[in-house]
SEVEX-869287 format. One record per atom (N, C-alpha, C, CB): residue in one letter; x, y, z. Coordinates in steps of 0.05 Angstrom, whole numbers, plus 32768, in hexadecimal, padded with zeros to 4 digits. Glycine has a CB too. Example, Ala and Ser with C-alpha at 12.3 -4.5 7.8 and 13.67 -1.06 7.14 Angstrom:
% residues 2
A81087F8E809CA80F67FA6809CA81087FBE809CA80E27FA780B5S81017FD3808ES81117FEB808FS81028001809DS811A7FF48072
This chain:
% residues 152
M7FDD7BB784FCM7FF07BC384E9M7FF97BA884D2M800C7BD184FCA7FFE7BAA84BBA80027B9D84A9A80237B9684AFA7FF87BAC8490Q80267B7D84ACQ80407B6D84AFQ80537B7F8494Q803A7B4584A9S806A7B8B8498S807D7B938484S80917B82847BS80887BA7848BF80927B7B8461F80A87B6D8456F80BC7B788453F80A57B648442P80D57B68845BP80F57B748453P80F27B808430P81137B528454L81067B8D8430L81017B9C8416L810F7B8983FDL81107BBE8418A81247B7A8406A812F7B6883F5A811D7B5583ECA81447B5C8401L81107B4683FDL80F97B3583FCL80E77B3D83EFL80ED7B2F8410L80D67B5683EFL80C87B5C83DEL80CE7B6383C1L80C07B6B83E7I80E77B6C83BAI80F27B72839FI80F77B558390I810E7B8583A2E81007B4283A2E81047B258397E80E57B19838DE81127B0F83B4L80D47B1C83A3L80B77B11839CL80AC7B228380L80A07B1883BAR80B47B3D837CR80A07B4A8366R80AF7B408353R80997B6C8362Q80CE7B3D834FQ80DB7B318333Q80D07B1B832BQ80F77B2A8333K80CA7B068342K80BC7AF1833BK80A27AE9832DK80BC7AE8834BG80977B018337G807B7B0B832AG80617B018346G80747AF78304D806B7AF28354D805B7AE88370D80487AF8837DD806C7AE28386V805A7B138385V804D7B258392V804B7B428390V80527B2183A5M80387B58838FM803A7B698380M802C7B80839BM802B7B628360A803D7B9383A1A803B7B9F83B7A802F7B8E83CDA802E7BB683B3G80377B7A83D7G80337B6783ECG80177B5883E6G80347B768408K80057B5A83C8K7FF27B5083C6K7FEF7B3683B3K7FE47B6283C3P7FE97B1B83B6P7FE97B0B839EP7FE17B128386P7FDC7AF883A2R7FF07B038372R7FE57B0A8359R7FD57AF9834DR7FF77B0F8348I7FC27B048336I7FAE7AEF8333I7FBE7AE28315I7F8A7AFE832FP7FBD7ACA8311P7FCB7ABD82F9P7FBF7AC382DFP7FCC7A9F82FCI7FD27ACE82CBI7FC77AD382B1I7FCD7AC1829EI7FCE7AEB82A8N7FCF7AA682A5N7FDC7A938292N7FC57A828280N7FEF7A7D82A5G7FAF7A958288G7F947A81827DG7F827A6E8286G7F9A7A73826DG7F8C7A62829FG7F7E7A4C82ACG7F837A388299G7F5F7A5182B2P7F687A2382A1P7F667A09828BP7F5D7A0E8277P7F5679F48291K7F667A018267K7F6379FC8247K7F4479FF8242K7F6E79DC823CF7F3C7A048230F7F1D79FF8227F7F1579E68226F7F157A08820EG7F2579D98214G7F1E79BB820EG7F1E79AA821DG7F2979B081FEQ7F2379AC8239Q7F20799B8250Q7F05799E825AQ7F3479A28266N7EFC7985825EN7EE579798269N7EE7797B828DN7EE47958825BP7EDB79908295P7EDD798F82B0P7ECC797282C3P7ED279AC82B7F7EBC796882B1F7EAC794B82BAF7EB7793A82B2F7E91794682B4A7ECA793782A5A7EDE791E829FA7EE5790782B7A7EFC792C8296V7EEC791A82C4V7EF3790182DBV7EDD78F882E7V7F06790882F2L7EC578FE82EBL7EAB78F382F5L7E9E78DC82E7L7E98790882F6S7E9778C982FBS7E8F78B482F4S7E6E78AF82FES7EA278A182FFS7E64789D82F2S7E4B789B82F7S7E45787F830BS7E3D789B82DCE7E58787B8318E7E55785C8329E7E41786E8347E7E8278488336G7E347858834AG7E2578648364G7E0E786E835FG7E3178798370L7E0B78788343L7DF178888344L7DDA78758334L7DF678A98335P7DC078798336P7DA87865832EP7DA5786B8316P7D8E7867833BQ7D9C7854830AQ7DA0784D82F2Q7D7F786282E3Q7DA2782482F2A7D86786D82CDA7D69787982C4A7D56786882C1A7D69788582ACP7D38787C82C3P7D25786382BFP7D23785E82A0P7D06786982CBE7D11784982A3E7D10783A8282E7D06784F8265E7CF4781C8284G7CF4785B827AG7CDF7867825EG7CF578808250G7CB8787A826DL7D08788D825FL7D1778A18254L7D2D78968244L7D2078B28268P7D3178AB822FP7D4278A28215P7D6678A58223P7D3A78BD81F4A7D7678978220A7D90789E8221A7D9D78B2821FA7D9878948217E7D9478BD8202E7D9B78D881F9E7D8E78F38206E7D9578D881DCP7D9679088210P7D8A791F8212P7D75792781FFP7D9C79318213V7D5D792F8203V7D4D793781ECV7D50795381E6V7D31793281F0D7D55795C81D3D7D52797D81D0D7D3C798881C5D7D67798981BFR7D32799081D1R7D15799E81CFR7D1079B281B9R7D0E79AE81E9L7D2379BE81B5L7D2879CF81A4L7D2979C78188L7D3B79DA81ABA7D3379AE8189A7D3779A4816AA7D217990815DA7D5279958169A7D0C798E8178A7CF4797F816DA7CEA79918156A7CDD797A8185K7CD579808146K7CC679928132K7CB279A9813AK7CB6797F8120P7CB079B78134P7CA179D08138P7C8679D0812BP7CB179E8812CA7C7079D38136A7C5079CE812DA7C5379D98110A7C3579E18142A7C4F79CC8100A7C5079D480E1A7C3579E780DEA7C4F79B480CAP7C4379FF80D1P7C2D7A1180CFP7C177A0D80BAP7C387A2A80CBR7C067A1580BAR7BEC7A1380A8R7BF67A17808DR7BD47A2980AFK7BEB7A058078K7BFA7A06805DK7BF87A218051K7BED79F18049N7BDA7A2B804AN7BDA7A46803DN7BC57A59804EN7BD17A44801CR7BCF7A6F805BR7BC07A828069R7BBD7A97805ER7BC97A88807FG7BBD7A958045G7BBE7AAD802DG7BCD7AB98027G7BB37ABF802ER7BC47ACE8015R7BDE7AE08007R7BDD7AFA8019R7BD97AEA7FE1V7BF27B038015V7C007B1B8026V7C117B30800FV7C187B0B803ED7C0A7B42800FD7C197B537FF9D7C2C7B638011D7C017B697FE3I7C4C7B618002I7C5F7B6F800FI7C647B8C7FFFI7C797B5D8012L7C627BA2800DL7C677BB97FFCL7C837BC98005L7C4D7BCD8000R7C8B7BD77FF8R7CA17BEC8002R7C937C0A7FFER7CC37BE97FEEQ7C957C1B800FQ7C897C2D8010Q7CA07C438021Q7C6C7C26801CT7C9E7C61800ET7CAE7C768017T7C9C7C8D801CT7CC57C7E8004A7C7F7C8B8008A7C707CA5800AA7C677CAE8023A7C5A7CA47FFBG7C6A7CC6802FG7C5C7CD08048G7C6F7CCB805FG7C407CC2804CR7C857CBF805DR7C9B7CB58074R7CB37CC38071R7CA37C978073G7CB67CDD8064G7CC97CED8068G7CE77CDE805AG7CCA7CF48087G7CDE7CD18046G7CEE7CC48031G7CFB7CAA803DG7D057CD88025K7CF37CA28056K7CF77C838064K7CEC7C6C8050K7CE37C808083T7CF87C588053T7CEE7C41803ET7CE37C2F8059T7D0B7C2F8025V7CCA7C278057V7CB97C188064V7CAF7BFE8057V7CA47C288069T7CB07BE9805FT7CA67BCD805AT7C887BC88063T7CB97BB98069V7C777BC58056V7C5A7BC58062V7C517BA98056V7C467BE28057V7C467B9A806CV7C3B7B808066V7C1D7B838063V7C417B6C807BT7C0D7B7E804DT7BEF7B868053T7BE27B6E8044T7BE57BA88046H7BC67B6F804EH7BB17B588042H7BA97B3E8053H7BC07B4C8027F7BAF7B40806CF7BAD7B2E807AF7B937B248080F7BBA7B33808DV7B8C7B05807EV7B6E7B00807CV7B6E7AEE809AV7B627AED805AG7B5E7AF280A7G7B5F7AE080B9G7B6C7ADE80CDG7B617AD180B1I7B7F7AF480D6I7B8E7AF680E9I7B8F7B0580FEI7B9D7AF880E2G7B927B06811BG7B867B198129G7BA17B2E812FG7B767B0D8142L7B9C7B3D813EL7BB27B568146L7BC87B418154L7BA47B748160P7BC27B308170P7BDB7B238179P7BEE7B1A8169P7BD67B108185E7BE07B0C815AE7BF47AF88142E7C067B0D812EE7BDB7AE38128K7BF67B218125K7C047B3A811AK7C1B7B3E8129K7BF37B55811AE7C147B468144E7C2A7B518156E7C427B438159E7C227B558170M7C3B7B1D8158M7C4C7B128161M7C5F7B128143M7C417AF7816FL7C557B118127L7C5E7B138112L7C787B30810FL7C447B148101V7C6C7B408118V7C7B7B55811FV7C957B4E812FV7C6A7B67812CK7C927B478143K7CA37B428157K7CBB7B358149K7C977B32816CK7CB57B20813CK7CC37B0F812EK7CD17B1F8111K7CB17AF68129L7CC27B2B8105L7CCC7B3A80F2L7CE77B4B80F9L7CB77B4C80EAQ7CE27B598112Q7CF17B6E811DQ7D047B658124Q7CE87B7B812EK7D077B45812FK7D247B3C8139K7D2F7B378122K7D267B22814DV7D287B2B810AV7D357B2480F2V7D407B3B80E1V7D227B1580E2C7D327B4F80E0C7D3C7B6480D2C7D477B7580E3C7D2A7B7080C3G7D4A7B7180FCG7D5B7B7F810CG7D4F7BA1810DG7D7A7B7A80FFT7D347BA58109T7D2A7BBE8102T7D137BC48112T7D257BC080E7G7D067BDD8117G7CF57BE38123G7CD47BD98114G7CFB7BFE8128G7CC17BD8811BG7CA57BD0810EG7C8F7BD5811BG7CA27BB68109T7C7A7BD78115T7C637BD6811DT7C467BCF810ET7C647BEA8127V7C307BC7811BV7C1B7BC1810EV7C037BD88110V7C157BA98118K7C097BE780FDK7BF07BFD80F0K7BDB7BF980DCK7BFC7C1280E2D7BBE7BFC80F0D7BA87BFF80DBD7BA67BDC80CED7BB37C1C80BFG7BAC7BC580DEG7BB17BAB80D0G7BC37BA680BFG7BA17BA480C6Q7BD97BBC80BAQ7BEE7BB080A3Q7C087BAD80BBQ7BF57BCB8083I7C1A7BA780B5I7C377B9E80BDI7C4B7BB180B7I7C407B8580AEE7C597BC480C0E7C6C7BDD80B1E7C867BD580C4E7C5F7C0780B5I7C9C7BD080B5I7CB57BC480BEI7CC17BE180ABI7CBE7B9D80B4Q7CD87BE780C2Q7CEF7BFB80B7Q7D007BF480A3Q7D007C0280CBG7D047C038090G7D177BF98077G7D0E7BE78064G7D2E7BEC8080D7D1E7BDE804ED7D117BD6803CD7D197BB2803FD7D197BE7801FK7D067BA3804EK7D0D7B898058K7CF57B7B8049K7D0F7B86807BR7CF47B7A8031R7CD97B688024R7CE67B488023R7CCE7B767FFDA7D017B45801FA7D097B2F801DA7D047B1C8034A7D217B328016E7D0D7B27804CE7D117B1A8064E7CEC7B178071E7D2B7B308079A7CE17B2D806AA7CC57B2C806BA7CBC7B178066A7CB97B3B805EA7CC07B11804BA7CB27AF68037A7CBD7ADF8041A7CBA7AF58015R7CD27ADC804ER7CD97AC28053R7CCB7ABB806CR7CF77ABD8053I7CCF7AD48082I7CBD7ACB809FI7CA07ACA809CI7CC17AE180B8L7C937AD58084L7C767ACE8080L7C737AB58077L7C677ADF806EA7C837AAE805FA7C837A938056A7C847A788069A7C977A918046E7C987A85807DE7C9E7A6F8090E7C837A6980A5E7CB87A7880A1A7C737A7F80A5A7C5A7A7F80B4A7C417A7680A5A7C557A9980BEG7C467A72808FG7C2F7A61807CG7C1E7A728069G7C197A528090F7C257A90806AF7C197AA08055F7C2B7AA0803EF7C137ABC805DR7C1D7AA78029R7C237AAE8009R7C307ACB8006R7C067AAE7FF6P7C477ACF800CP7C4D7AEC8003P7C537AF37FEFP7C5D7AF8800DV7C4D7B077FE6V7C497B117FCBV7C527B2E7FC9V7C2B7B0F7FC2M7C6E7B317FBBM7C757B4F7FB6M7C657B607FA6M7C8E7B527FA9A7C5C7B757FB0A7C467B8A7FA3A7C517BA27F99A7C327B937FB7G7C4E7BA87F8AG7C567BC67F87G7C737BCC7F7BG7C557BD37FA4G7C807BDD7F73G7C957BE77F70G7CAF7BE37F82G7C8E7BFD7F6F
């Protein structure tokens, strides 16, 4: 059986904000400040020294230079089509030379992520939903292609 508190004590504790119905309250003052470093009080005394071959600063692997794409992978045409699509606009990238299906699918995934839309590879062409010609041209230029806006 639970221990019962005298009513006067319970009222006093509720007014203080320490207890609500006999249960402790969770503080809502925000806790520690974000600017504090929890590791500031730690020291490196007693730890072994780093090996000589390692750099003193940690290396950011993502900041390392990515492999440079091939200079000229050929011209690709970027078209905007609406015909036969129920009035919907689609960006089509055509005339890939020397590029296989797996690399086209990789480019489609990258284009989908950048454009925020759907897309697919159909009949050797990349199709992206919406008028995303500028974004497609930028991604293709980064991949080493020479994008050309074709058509109207």
